[in-house]
C-alpha positions as CSV (number, residue, x, y, z in Angstrom):
1,M,0.0,0.0,0.0
2,I,1.7,3.2,-1.1
3,Q,0.7,6.9,-0.6
4,F,2.7,9.9,-1.8
5,E,2.4,13.5,-0.6
6,N,4.7,16.5,-1.1
7,V,5.1,17.1,2.6
8,S,6.4,14.1,4.6
9,Y,6.5,10.4,4.0
10,V,6.8,7.3,6.2
11,I,7.4,3.7,5.1
12,E,6.4,1.3,7.9
13,S,6.8,-2.5,8.1
14,L,3.4,-4.1,8.1
15,E,4.7,-7.2,10.0
16,Y,7.8,-9.1,10.6
17,I,7.9,-11.3,7.4
18,P,10.9,-12.2,5.2
19,T,9.5,-10.2,2.2
20,Y,9.6,-6.9,4.2
21,V,6.3,-5.5,3.2
22,H,6.1,-1.8,3.9
23,M,3.6,0.9,3.9
24,L,4.4,4.5,2.9
25,Y,2.2,7.3,4.2
26,Q,2.1,11.0,5.1
27,I,2.5,12.3,8.6
28,K,1.7,15.7,10.0
29,N,3.1,16.9,13.4
30,N,4.2,20.0,15.2
31,I,7.8,20.8,15.8
32,P,8.8,20.9,19.5
33,H,12.2,22.0,20.7
34,S,14.0,21.1,23.9
35,S,17.4,20.1,25.1
36,S,18.9,16.8,26.1
37,P,22.1,15.5,27.7
38,A,25.5,15.7,26.1
39,S,26.1,13.7,23.0
40,Y,28.9,11.9,21.3
41,V,30.1,14.0,18.3
42,V,32.0,12.0,15.7
43,P,34.9,13.7,13.9
44,P,35.5,13.0,10.2
45,A,38.8,11.1,10.5
46,P,42.0,11.0,12.6
47,P,45.5,11.3,11.0
48,E,46.5,7.8,11.9
49,S,45.5,4.4,10.4
50,Y,45.9,0.8,11.3
51,R,49.1,-1.2,11.4
52,T,47.8,-4.4,10.0
53,S,48.7,-7.4,12.1
54,M,50.0,-10.4,10.2
55,K,48.8,-12.8,13.0
56,Q,45.3,-14.2,12.6
57,E,43.3,-13.8,15.7
58,K,39.9,-15.4,15.2
59,Q,37.2,-14.3,17.6
60,P,34.7,-17.1,18.4
61,L,31.1,-15.8,17.9
62,D,29.3,-19.1,17.8
63,E,28.0,-18.5,21.4
64,L,26.2,-15.3,20.3
65,S,22.6,-15.3,19.5
66,T,21.3,-13.3,16.5
67,R,20.3,-9.8,17.5
68,T,18.1,-7.3,15.8
69,L,18.1,-3.5,15.9
70,K,15.2,-1.6,14.3
71,I,15.9,1.9,13.0
72,Q,13.6,4.7,11.8
73,I,15.3,6.8,9.1
74,I,14.4,10.5,8.4
75,L,15.8,12.4,5.5
76,D,16.0,16.1,5.8
77,K,14.9,18.3,2.9
78,G,18.5,18.9,1.6
79,L,19.3,15.2,1.4
80,Y,15.9,14.4,-0.2
81,E,16.6,16.9,-2.9
82,Y,20.2,15.7,-3.3
83,M,18.8,12.2,-3.9
84,G,16.7,13.5,-6.8
85,S,13.5,14.7,-5.0
86,D,12.0,11.3,-5.8
87,M,10.8,9.1,-2.9
88,T,11.2,5.9,-4.9
89,L,14.9,6.7,-5.7
90,A,15.5,7.8,-2.2
91,A,14.0,4.6,-0.8
92,E,16.1,2.5,-3.1
93,K,19.3,4.2,-1.9
94,I,18.4,3.8,1.7
95,V,17.6,0.1,1.2
96,F,20.9,-0.3,-0.5
97,I,22.7,1.4,2.5
98,F,20.9,-1.0,4.9
99,H,22.1,-3.9,2.7
100,L,25.7,-2.7,3.1
101,M,25.3,-2.1,6.8
102,N,23.9,-5.6,7.3
103,T,26.9,-7.0,5.4
104,M,29.2,-5.4,7.9
105,F,27.1,-6.2,11.0
106,S,26.7,-9.9,10.0
107,Q,30.2,-10.5,11.6
108,L,28.6,-9.7,14.9
109,K,25.4,-11.7,14.1
110,M,23.4,-8.4,14.1
111,K,20.5,-7.6,11.8
112,I,19.7,-4.0,11.1
113,L,16.0,-3.5,10.1
114,L,14.5,-0.5,8.5
115,S,11.3,0.0,10.4
116,S,10.3,3.3,8.8
117,L,11.4,5.8,6.3
118,E,10.4,9.5,6.3
119,A,11.4,12.3,4.0
120,W,10.9,16.0,4.8
121,S,10.3,17.0,1.2
122,D,8.5,20.3,1.9
123,Q,10.4,21.8,4.8
124,N,12.6,20.5,7.7
125,K,10.7,19.8,10.9
126,I,13.6,21.1,12.9
127,S,16.5,23.5,12.2
128,T,19.6,21.8,10.8
129,N,21.9,24.8,10.6
130,E,23.6,24.4,13.9
131,D,26.5,22.1,14.7
132,A,26.0,18.3,15.1
133,D,25.5,18.3,18.8
134,D,22.8,21.0,18.7
135,I,21.0,19.3,15.9
136,L,21.0,16.0,17.7
137,Q,19.4,17.6,20.8
138,R,16.7,19.2,18.7
139,F,16.1,15.9,16.9
140,L,15.9,14.0,20.2
141,S,13.3,16.4,21.4
142,W,11.3,16.0,18.2
143,K,11.7,12.2,18.4
144,Q,10.3,12.1,22.0
145,N,7.3,14.3,21.1
146,V,6.5,13.0,17.6
147,L,8.0,9.6,16.8
148,F,7.0,8.2,20.2
149,Q,3.4,8.4,19.0
150,R,4.3,5.7,16.4
151,S,7.3,3.8,17.6
152,H,10.0,3.5,20.2
153,D,12.6,2.3,17.7
154,M,16.0,4.0,17.3
155,A,15.8,7.0,15.0
156,Y,18.4,8.6,12.7
157,L,18.1,11.9,11.0
158,L,20.2,12.0,7.8
159,I,21.2,15.5,6.7
160,Y,22.9,16.8,3.6
161,K,25.8,19.2,4.1
162,A,28.3,19.8,1.3
163,H,31.3,20.3,3.6
164,P,30.4,19.2,7.2
165,V,32.9,19.6,10.1
166,N,31.7,16.3,11.6
167,V,30.2,13.2,10.2
168,G,27.5,12.8,12.8
169,A,26.5,12.7,16.5
170,T,24.9,10.1,18.8
171,Y,24.7,8.8,22.3
172,H,27.1,6.2,23.5
173,G,25.6,2.9,24.7
174,M,22.0,4.1,24.5
175,A,20.7,1.7,21.8
176,C,18.1,0.2,24.2
177,N,17.2,3.4,25.9
178,P,14.1,4.8,24.0
179,K,14.8,8.3,25.3
180,F,18.3,8.6,23.8
181,S,18.3,6.0,21.0
182,A,18.8,8.5,18.3
183,G,21.6,10.0,16.1
184,I,22.3,12.2,13.2
185,A,24.5,11.5,10.2
186,L,25.8,14.1,7.8
187,Y,25.9,13.2,4.1
188,S,28.5,15.3,2.3
189,K,28.9,15.8,-1.4
190,T,32.4,14.2,-1.3
191,I,31.5,10.7,-0.1
192,T,30.0,7.6,-1.8
193,I,27.0,5.6,-0.6
194,E,29.5,3.0,0.6
195,A,31.3,5.5,2.7
196,F,28.1,6.8,4.1
197,S,27.1,3.3,5.1
198,V,30.4,3.0,7.0
199,I,29.5,6.3,8.9
200,L,26.1,4.9,9.9
201,V,27.7,1.6,11.0
202,Q,30.2,3.5,13.2
203,L,27.4,5.7,14.7
204,I,25.2,2.7,15.4
205,A,28.2,0.8,16.9
206,I,28.7,3.8,19.2
207,N,25.0,3.5,20.1
208,L,25.6,-0.1,21.0
209,G,28.5,0.9,23.3
210,L,31.5,0.2,21.0
211,T,34.4,2.6,21.0
212,Y,37.0,3.6,18.4
213,D,39.9,1.2,18.0
214,N,43.3,1.6,19.5
215,I,45.2,1.0,16.3
216,Y,48.3,-0.3,18.1
217,N,46.5,-2.9,20.2
218,C,43.7,-4.2,18.0
219,H,44.0,-6.8,15.3
220,C,42.4,-5.9,12.0
221,P,41.8,-8.7,9.3
222,G,42.0,-6.0,6.6
223,T,43.8,-2.8,5.9
224,T,41.3,-0.7,7.9
225,C,38.7,-1.9,10.3
226,I,35.2,-0.4,10.8
227,M,35.8,1.4,14.1
228,N,38.7,3.3,12.7
229,P,37.3,6.7,11.5
230,D,39.6,6.4,8.5
231,A,37.5,3.5,7.3
232,I,35.2,6.0,5.7
233,Y,37.8,6.6,3.0
234,S,38.9,3.0,2.4
235,I,37.4,0.6,-0.1
236,G,36.7,-3.1,-0.1
237,T,35.3,-5.4,2.5
238,K,35.4,-4.1,6.1
239,Y,35.5,-6.0,9.3
240,F,35.2,-5.3,13.0
241,S,38.6,-5.6,14.8
242,S,39.4,-8.0,17.6
243,C,38.8,-5.1,20.1
244,S,35.3,-4.4,18.7
245,V,34.3,-8.1,18.8
246,N,35.4,-8.5,22.4
247,E,33.6,-5.3,23.3
248,F,30.4,-6.4,21.6
249,K,30.4,-9.8,23.4
250,Q,30.7,-8.0,26.8
251,I,28.0,-5.4,25.9
252,V,25.3,-7.8,24.7
253,S,25.7,-9.9,27.8
254,Q,24.4,-7.1,29.9
255,P,20.7,-7.0,30.9
256,E,20.1,-3.5,29.5
257,F,20.7,-4.7,26.0
258,E,18.1,-7.4,26.0
259,C,16.0,-5.3,23.7
260,L,18.2,-6.5,20.8
261,L,16.8,-10.0,21.2
262,D,13.3,-8.8,20.4
263,K,12.8,-9.6,16.7
264,T,9.3,-8.5,16.4
265,V,8.3,-5.4,14.4
266,S,5.3,-3.5,15.7
267,K,2.3,-3.6,13.4
268,V,1.4,-0.2,12.0
269,V,-1.5,1.7,13.4
270,Y,-2.5,3.4,10.1
271,E,-4.7,6.4,10.1
272,A,-6.1,7.0,6.7
273,Q,-4.9,10.3,5.1
274,S,-6.8,12.2,2.5
275,A,-5.0,12.1,-0.8
276,S,-3.9,15.5,-2.2
277,C,-5.3,15.5,-5.7
278,G,-3.6,17.9,-8.0
279,N,-0.1,17.7,-6.6
280,G,1.2,15.7,-9.5
281,I,2.0,12.6,-7.4
282,V,-0.1,9.4,-7.7
283,E,-1.1,8.4,-4.2
284,S,-2.8,5.3,-2.9
285,A,-6.3,6.5,-3.3
286,E,-5.7,7.9,-6.8
287,Q,-5.8,6.3,-10.2
288,C,-3.8,9.2,-11.7
289,D,-2.6,12.7,-10.8
290,C,-1.7,15.0,-13.7
291,G,-1.5,18.2,-11.5
292,V,-3.9,21.1,-11.3
293,E,-6.2,21.6,-14.3
294,Q,-4.2,24.5,-15.7
295,I,-1.0,22.5,-16.2
296,C,-2.4,19.0,-16.7
297,K,-1.1,17.5,-19.9
298,H,-3.3,14.3,-19.8
299,K,-6.8,15.8,-19.8
300,K,-8.0,13.2,-22.2
301,C,-6.8,10.5,-19.8
302,C,-7.3,11.8,-16.2
303,K,-9.8,14.0,-14.5
304,P,-7.5,16.6,-12.8
305,K,-10.0,17.5,-10.1
306,E,-10.9,13.9,-9.2
307,C,-7.7,12.1,-10.0
308,V,-9.5,9.2,-11.7
309,L,-8.9,7.7,-15.2
310,I,-11.3,8.5,-18.0
311,G,-13.0,5.6,-19.7
312,D,-10.5,2.9,-20.8
313,A,-7.4,4.9,-20.2
314,M,-4.5,2.8,-19.0
315,C,-2.6,5.8,-17.5
316,G,-3.2,9.4,-16.8
317,S,0.1,10.9,-15.7
318,G,3.9,10.5,-16.0
319,P,6.4,11.2,-18.8
320,C,5.8,7.7,-20.3
321,C,2.1,8.0,-20.6
322,D,0.9,9.0,-24.1
323,P,-1.4,12.0,-23.6
324,Q,-3.3,11.3,-26.8
325,T,-3.9,7.6,-26.5
326,C,-3.8,7.3,-22.7
327,T,-1.6,4.2,-23.0
328,I,1.9,3.5,-21.7
329,M,4.5,4.5,-24.3
330,E,6.6,1.8,-26.0
331,R,9.9,0.8,-24.7
332,G,12.7,3.1,-25.9
333,K,10.9,6.5,-25.8
334,L,13.3,9.1,-24.3
335,C,12.0,10.3,-21.0
336,R,15.1,11.9,-19.4
337,R,17.8,13.6,-21.3
338,S,21.5,13.5,-20.6
339,I,22.9,16.6,-19.0
340,D,26.6,15.7,-19.1
341,Q,28.8,13.1,-20.8
342,C,28.9,11.4,-17.4
343,D,25.1,11.4,-17.2
344,F,23.1,9.0,-19.4
345,P,19.7,9.3,-21.0
346,E,16.9,7.2,-19.8
347,F,14.0,5.7,-21.7
348,C,10.5,4.4,-21.0
349,N,10.6,0.7,-20.2
350,G,7.2,-0.1,-21.8
351,T,5.6,-1.2,-18.5
352,S,5.4,2.0,-16.4
353,E,4.2,5.5,-17.0
354,F,7.2,6.8,-15.1
355,C,10.8,7.1,-16.2
356,V,13.3,4.6,-14.9
357,P,15.8,5.7,-12.2
358,D,18.5,8.1,-13.2
359,A,21.8,6.4,-14.3
360,K,25.2,8.1,-14.2
361,A,28.8,7.0,-14.8
362,D,30.4,5.6,-11.7
363,D,33.0,7.8,-10.0
364,F,36.5,7.8,-11.6
365,E,35.4,6.5,-15.0
366,A,37.3,8.3,-17.7
367,C,35.7,11.1,-19.7
368,N,36.7,13.8,-22.2
369,N,39.0,11.5,-24.2
370,N,40.6,10.1,-21.0
371,T,41.7,13.6,-19.8
372,A,39.3,13.8,-16.9
373,Y,37.3,11.7,-14.4
374,C,33.5,11.4,-14.0
375,Y,32.6,12.4,-10.5
376,R,29.0,12.6,-9.1
377,G,27.6,12.4,-12.6
378,R,29.7,15.2,-14.1
379,C,32.9,15.2,-16.1
380,R,35.4,17.1,-14.0
381,D,37.0,18.9,-16.9
382,T,39.0,22.1,-16.2
383,D,38.0,23.6,-19.6
384,V,34.3,23.4,-18.6
385,F,34.9,24.9,-15.1
386,C,37.0,27.7,-16.5
387,E,34.3,28.6,-19.0
388,E,31.6,28.6,-16.3
389,I,33.7,31.1,-14.2
390,H,35.3,33.4,-16.8
391,G,33.4,32.8,-20.1
392,K,34.0,31.2,-23.5
393,F,37.6,32.5,-23.9
394,A,38.8,30.7,-20.8
395,Q,40.2,27.2,-20.8
396,G,42.2,25.0,-18.4
397,G,45.5,26.5,-17.6
398,I,48.9,24.8,-17.7
399,D,50.4,23.3,-14.6
400,L,53.0,26.0,-14.4
401,C,50.3,28.6,-13.9
402,S,48.7,26.6,-11.1
403,M,52.1,26.3,-9.4
404,E,52.9,30.0,-9.7
405,I,49.6,31.2,-8.4
406,N,48.6,28.6,-5.7
407,F,52.0,28.7,-4.0
408,Q,51.3,32.3,-3.1
409,N,48.7,31.4,-0.4
410,D,46.7,34.5,-0.9
411,D,43.1,35.3,-1.9
412,F,43.8,34.3,-5.5
413,G,45.9,31.2,-4.8
414,N,45.5,28.7,-2.0
415,C,44.2,25.2,-1.2
416,Q,40.9,25.4,0.6
417,G,42.2,28.5,2.5
418,R,45.6,27.0,3.4
419,G,48.9,26.9,1.7
420,C,49.4,24.4,-1.1
421,S,52.0,21.7,-1.0
422,F,53.8,20.9,-4.2
423,S,51.7,17.8,-4.8
424,D,48.4,19.7,-4.2
425,V,48.8,22.8,-6.4
426,I,46.4,21.6,-9.0
427,C,43.8,21.1,-6.3
428,G,43.8,24.7,-5.1
429,K,42.3,27.6,-7.0
430,V,41.0,26.8,-10.5
431,V,43.7,28.5,-12.6
432,C,42.7,29.1,-16.2
433,E,44.3,30.5,-19.3
434,W,42.7,33.5,-21.0
435,K,42.6,33.4,-24.8
436,S,41.2,36.8,-25.6
437,A,42.9,40.2,-26.1
438,E,40.1,41.8,-24.1
439,V,39.8,41.7,-20.3
440,I,37.2,39.5,-18.7
441,K,33.9,41.2,-18.5
442,T,32.5,40.7,-15.0
443,S,30.9,42.8,-12.3
444,T,33.4,43.6,-9.6
445,H,30.8,43.1,-6.9
446,I,30.7,39.4,-7.9
447,Y,34.4,38.5,-8.0
448,N,37.9,39.9,-8.6
449,V,40.2,38.6,-11.3
450,Q,44.0,38.3,-11.1
451,Y,46.0,38.2,-14.4
452,T,49.5,36.6,-14.4
453,Y,51.6,36.6,-17.5
454,L,53.9,33.6,-17.6
455,K,56.0,32.4,-20.5
456,G,53.5,33.5,-23.2
457,H,50.4,32.4,-21.2
458,V,47.8,34.7,-19.6
459,C,46.9,32.9,-16.4
460,V,43.7,34.0,-14.5
461,S,42.3,33.1,-11.1
462,A,39.3,34.5,-9.2
463,Q,38.4,35.6,-5.8
464,F,34.7,35.8,-5.1
465,R,33.8,38.9,-3.1
466,V,30.9,37.3,-1.4
467,P,31.9,34.1,0.5
468,A,30.1,30.9,-0.3
469,P,27.2,30.2,2.1
470,P,27.7,27.5,4.7
471,G,27.6,24.1,3.2
472,A,28.2,25.5,-0.4
473,S,31.4,25.1,-2.3
474,D,33.6,27.9,-3.4
475,R,33.4,27.9,-7.2
476,S,36.9,29.3,-7.6
477,Q,38.4,26.2,-5.9
478,A,39.2,23.0,-7.8
479,P,36.1,20.8,-7.6
480,D,36.3,17.3,-6.0
481,G,37.0,14.7,-8.7
482,L,39.3,16.9,-10.8
483,K,42.3,15.0,-12.2
484,C,45.5,16.3,-10.7
485,E,47.9,13.6,-11.9
486,D,47.6,10.2,-13.6
487,A,45.5,8.0,-11.4
488,R,45.0,10.8,-8.8
489,F,42.2,13.2,-8.2
490,C,41.4,16.3,-6.0
491,L,39.5,15.9,-2.8
492,R,39.0,18.8,-0.4
493,G,42.1,20.6,-1.7
494,T,44.5,17.6,-1.7
495,C,45.6,15.3,-4.5
496,R,44.8,11.7,-3.6
497,A,45.2,8.3,-5.3
498,V,42.2,7.0,-7.1
499,A,43.0,3.5,-6.0
500,E,42.2,4.4,-2.4
501,Y,38.6,5.4,-3.2
502,A,37.5,3.7,-6.4
503,N,35.5,0.6,-5.7
504,K,36.2,-1.8,-8.5
505,T,35.0,-5.0,-6.8
506,L,31.4,-4.7,-8.0
507,C,32.2,-3.3,-11.5
508,N,35.6,-2.9,-13.2
509,S,34.9,-1.5,-16.7
510,A,38.1,-2.9,-18.1
511,I,37.0,-6.4,-17.2
512,K,33.3,-6.5,-16.9
513,C,32.7,-4.1,-19.9
514,Q,35.7,-5.4,-21.9
515,G,37.0,-1.9,-22.4
516,H,34.0,-0.9,-24.5
517,G,32.0,0.9,-21.9
518,V,32.0,2.4,-18.4
519,C,30.4,1.3,-15.1
520,N,27.3,3.2,-14.0
521,N,26.1,4.0,-10.5
522,F,24.2,0.6,-10.4
523,F,27.5,-1.2,-11.0
524,N,26.4,-2.3,-14.5
525,C,28.1,-1.6,-17.9
526,H,27.0,1.4,-20.0
527,C,28.3,0.3,-23.4
528,D,29.6,2.2,-26.3
529,V,27.8,2.4,-29.6
530,G,28.3,-0.9,-31.4
531,Y,28.5,-2.9,-28.2
532,A,25.6,-4.5,-26.3
533,P,24.9,-4.8,-22.6
534,P,25.2,-6.4,-20.2
535,Y,28.9,-7.1,-20.9
536,C,29.5,-4.9,-24.0
537,D,29.8,-7.7,-26.5
538,Q,30.4,-6.5,-30.0
539,T,27.1,-5.9,-31.8
540,P,27.3,-3.6,-34.8
541,S,23.6,-2.7,-34.7
542,S,23.7,-1.8,-31.0
543,P,23.1,1.8,-30.0
544,G,25.0,1.1,-26.7
545,G,23.5,1.8,-23.3
546,S,22.9,-0.3,-20.2
547,I,20.4,-2.7,-18.7
548,D,19.3,0.1,-16.4
549,D,18.3,2.8,-19.0
550,G,14.9,1.3,-20.0
551,F,15.9,0.7,-23.6
552,W,17.0,-2.9,-23.3
553,Y,15.2,-6.1,-22.3
554,S,16.0,-9.7,-21.7
555,T,13.6,-12.6,-22.4
556,D,15.2,-14.6,-19.7
557,K,18.3,-14.7,-17.6
558,M,20.2,-17.0,-20.0
559,T,19.7,-15.1,-23.3
560,P,21.6,-12.0,-24.3
561,L,19.9,-8.6,-24.2
562,E,18.4,-7.1,-27.3
563,P,17.3,-3.6,-28.2
564,K,13.6,-2.9,-28.1
565,Q,13.2,-2.6,-31.9
566,R,14.1,-6.3,-32.2
567,R,11.4,-7.3,-29.9
568,R,8.7,-6.2,-32.3
569,A,10.5,-7.8,-35.3
570,S,11.0,-11.2,-33.7
571,P,7.5,-12.5,-34.3
572,K,7.7,-11.6,-38.0
573,K,11.0,-13.5,-38.2
574,K,9.4,-16.6,-36.6
575,G,6.5,-16.3,-39.0
576,L,8.8,-16.1,-42.0
577,L,10.7,-19.2,-40.8
578,V,7.5,-21.2,-40.4
579,S,6.2,-20.1,-43.8
580,L,9.6,-21.1,-45.4
581,F,9.5,-24.5,-43.8
582,V,5.9,-25.1,-45.0
583,S,6.5,-23.8,-48.5
584,L,9.8,-25.4,-49.2
585,P,8.4,-28.9,-50.2
586,F,5.9,-27.2,-52.6
587,F,8.7,-25.3,-54.3
588,V,10.7,-28.5,-54.8
589,L,7.8,-30.4,-56.3
590,T,7.0,-27.5,-58.6
591,A,10.6,-27.4,-59.9
592,I,10.5,-31.2,-60.5
593,F,7.2,-30.9,-62.4
594,A,8.7,-28.0,-64.6
595,L,11.7,-30.2,-65.6
596,K,9.5,-33.1,-66.5
597,W,7.2,-30.9,-68.5
598,N,10.2,-29.6,-70.6
599,K,11.3,-33.1,-71.3
600,M,7.9,-34.1,-72.4
601,K,7.6,-31.2,-74.8
602,H,11.0,-32.1,-76.3
603,R,9.8,-35.6,-76.9
604,W,6.5,-34.4,-78.5
605,Y,8.6,-32.2,-80.8
606,K,10.6,-35.2,-82.1
607,A,7.4,-37.3,-82.5
608,G,5.9,-34.6,-84.7
609,T,8.9,-34.4,-87.0
610,I,9.0,-38.1,-87.6
611,S,5.2,-38.3,-88.4
612,E,5.5,-35.8,-91.2
613,N,8.0,-38.1,-93.1
614,S,6.9,-41.7,-92.5
615,I,3.4,-41.9,-91.3
616,S,0.1,-41.8,-93.3
617,E,-1.5,-38.5,-94.2
618,D,-4.2,-38.8,-91.5
619,S,-1.7,-39.8,-88.9
620,S,0.5,-36.9,-90.1
621,E,-2.3,-34.4,-89.6
622,N,-3.0,-35.8,-86.2
623,S,0.6,-35.6,-85.3
624,N,0.9,-32.1,-86.7
625,Q,-2.2,-31.1,-84.7
626,S,-0.7,-32.5,-81.6
627,Y,2.6,-30.7,-82.3
628,S,0.8,-27.4,-83.0
629,E,-1.1,-27.7,-79.8
630,A,2.0,-28.5,-77.9
631,S,3.8,-25.6,-79.5
632,S,0.9,-23.2,-78.8
633,T,0.9,-24.3,-75.2
634,A,4.6,-23.8,-75.0
635,S,4.4,-20.4,-76.6
């Protein structure tokens, strides 16, 4: 049962069953504010990392019982918009995060269940502009006054901040205390979903009573273990260290953590909400919703004031619903255009009136003829950024310009407000080359420009007069994902190795895509023209694409994918083959009869000639008549 509303949403488990049936519904509550005890603020990462022990120290966990922790997730308005302002897409990402978290917690025999999902799509219910500790206390007050009406499960508020100081805040050892079982996690623009899942695992582990590892005393099966804050920036499979395992065994043996043995999920007390017809969102009580009457594009299909289908209409809203025929458009109709070479077009899949989820190139896939990297769905090309700042006569500057300017450590050259080291100069201010004889035309109240003439090149850098608002990036600084060296990229003003951040375990384009495509954000291949998904096999007629873009289909799991045009042609091909098999014997018999007929005519011709010379006149006339008839027939 699904209901959408442009205010606030909740997905609740209907009951504890393996299929995880959920209900999504709107909620409306006031916003109380109060304070709470001190919280545990989590810093981004310490400067140290693990010294990996070569000795294997197995921690026996056979004596542990399986434990369950139920969590309510709330998305603030910023994160909801960052995830595409689409509840379905946001839910898919949260479910994927929970999958990653359960993979990590499985070592401790812990199951993390998503008991509800809520998104503040209209406005935030509490202020999220303060530091992490203040936000947590506000959220705790809101939880006690609002969420307690529905559930006593642990609750987490996920907030989007472009450049947060901390990664989150929570209460240590309070997982089973309903008054303090809460936390906040900050989702920054520089981290992946995998990294964010590690942040949540760390915060939840702190809720359970775990502490950060002493890297000199704890054994880690891998390079970096989960309770090392630096694990956020590492890739690959992650494990809890020996210290974490021992701590967990001691914690769960205490009576105050018996709540983790409760595997039941409370049934939802659902109060029916009136659907908001005309908001453009198809809710549970509606057959369609094309918006208010003035903007409705499907008036032949849907009654905009009643949100019901007209007559035999199959659909009445959505980009993949034909407004003339009121039917779902055929597979392959473009429904979302590409906005960047690292962003891919999407097509109607032929079964839904809505467009398929947005697909982008995975981070660190090559773009712009292998001169740049894709990052967060955009090709991080200096030429593009220079043109955005200074205009069409600006392009990416030479490295010598960046070194000359960013070593100055002033308003026009720095690395995120600090001095640049030699290895980080490309990751400081975006230094461009100006190709016009005229000066840059810009209003001085927006930003100032510095010109530097260096060995025949006019290097320019900018200083914005109005500082970027909190959480927003300074456009004059090198964007995250910019290529600073071969196999290295910029991240927060420093040049780092791609190998430390790129996750190639789920999709390596050189192997999985055979070098004829790139991996997308769903870890599938997006193939070049002339190559077909899922593994980019050479197919001259293929337009390229991926199994996620809505253009391709598969008849079953064992057959290769084919583009949608072939699906309509295949019945004709089968009919042609059947007709050929049925008609072939007829053609053979006809050919044999024609050959026999020619031989018979030849014999008749000889018989006619002989009769003229040696047979009686009457017989001759008969033979000539027969010959003439045969000749006439032949002619």
